[in-house]
N, C-alpha and C positions, 0 to 999 in steps of 0.2 A: 186853774191849771188842769190840763187834760190828765186823765188817770194814767195812761200808758207811761209818759215821762216820769210821773211821780213814782210809779212802781219801779221803774228802771233806777231812779235815784236811790230809792230805799234798798233795792237789791244790791247796788254797788256799795252803799254805805254799810250794809250788813255783812259784806264779805270781810273775812280776816285778811289783814295785810300779809304780803309775802314775808316769810321769815328773813331776817337780816343775817348777813354773814357774821360769824363770830368765832372766837378761839377760846378753848378751855384748856387748862393746864392741870396735870395730876401728878402726884407722887404715888407710885405703884408698888405694891407688895404682893407677891404670889407665894403661897405655901404649896409646896410640891409633895405629892404622895405617890407611893408605889401602888401597884394593883391590889395589894393586900391591906391598903389603908394605912400603912406605916409611913410616917413623915420621912421625906428624903432631904428636904432643905427649903430654903427661902430664896426667891429671886426678887430683886428690887430694881427700880428704875424710874424713869420719867416718861410721861406721855403728853403730847401736844395734839389736840384734836381741833382741826380747822373745818368749820362748817361753811360750805359754799352753795347755798340753795340755788342761785341763778345758774350755776354750772351743774347742778344736781350731783354734787360730789362732797365727800367727807375725806379729808386727808389726815391720816393719823401717823405721827412720827413717834416711835418708841425708842428710848435709850435704855438698854438693859445692861445692868452691871454683870460682868462675868465673875463668878466667885473664885476663879483660878487666880492665885497670886500673880500680880504683874500683868494680868491680861487687860486689854483695853475694852471699854464698853462696846456693845453691838448696837448699831443704829439700823432700824428698819422703818421704811416708809410704806404704809399700806393705803391704798386708794379704794374708796367705796364709790362705785358708780350707781347712783340711786335711780330707780325706776318705780315710783309710787311707793309701795310697801315692801319692795325687794331691792337688793343691791348685789352687784357683781363685785367681788373683792379680789384685788390683785396687789402684789408687791411690785414695785417699779422694776426690779431686776428679773421678775418672772418666777421668783422662788416660792411665792405663796399664791394660791388660787382657790376661790370658793364662792359661796353664795350666802346671802343673809336675808333675814326677814325682820322688818322694822315695825314696832308697835308704838302708837302714839302720834301726836301731831308731827307733821313733816319738819325735820331738822331740829326737833325738840323731843325726840323719842324718849319714851319712858322705859322701854325694854327693847332688846334685840337679841336675835339668835343667829348664829352663823356656823357653817361647816366649811373647813378649809383643809387643804393638803399642802404640805411643805416639801419642796424638792430636797432629797437626801435625808429626810426625816421619816421614820416609819409611821404608818397609820394615818388616821384622819383625826382632826381636832374638831370636836363639837362644843360650842360655846353658848351659854345663856347669860345675858347681862341685864341688870336692872338698876335704874337710877335710885339713889338713896338720898337722904338729907345731907350727907357729907360728900357724895361722889357717886361711884358706881361699884356694885358688887357683881363679880363675874365667877361663874363656875365653868371650867373647861375639862372635858374628858378627851384623852388620846386613846383611840381604839384601833384595833387591827381590822383586817378585811372580814374576819369572822364575827366581829362585834365584841371581841374580848378587850377589856380595859387594859391598856399598857401603863397609864398614869392618869392622875387627875390633879387639877390645880384649883385652889380657892384664892381668888385675887380680889384685892380691895384697892381701888383707885380713889385716893383722897384728893379733893379739889384743892388747889393751891393758887396763889396769885402769880401773875406774870413775873413780878419782881423776884419772888422766891424761886420760880422755875429758872429764870435767867441766872441767878446766883448758882444754883445747883448744876445747871447745864454747863456753865463756865468751869466749874470744878471737875466735872466728868469729862468734858471735851475741850481741853484748853486749845487755844488757837495755835 
């Protein structure tokens, strides 16, 4: 067998296959702190992350419980348009815009950082996330234009099964 085709076959066999599309489900808890580090409260919810490598997208749907008695949960759909190690981050209604940096293998990132602004919400949100053995640990700071901290959030997203997600989602968002 000539050497050139052999090298081509070895090169193709040695390549990692393209990541497969997949969905991950999380139960999310975020402890909220004032600028002086005093606890303000806890936010809870569900997150569904859909990884779409062929489309270079990550679609993240968050269902946040509103702590106000009788209030309905807030649903937000954020789309990450991935370009290598960076991503443009938008919310479908245009309420959230930003940019992210991705660390680790494509669509199996081990860490990511992003900065976003939210329409009608003061300041900029800076986020640093890291995969853990149970899910994702996230630290977010809300800062004003001068760089002064307005609030910060320590969030833990614990991985759950699709079945658990479906049960909780049906309780939060009845048809």
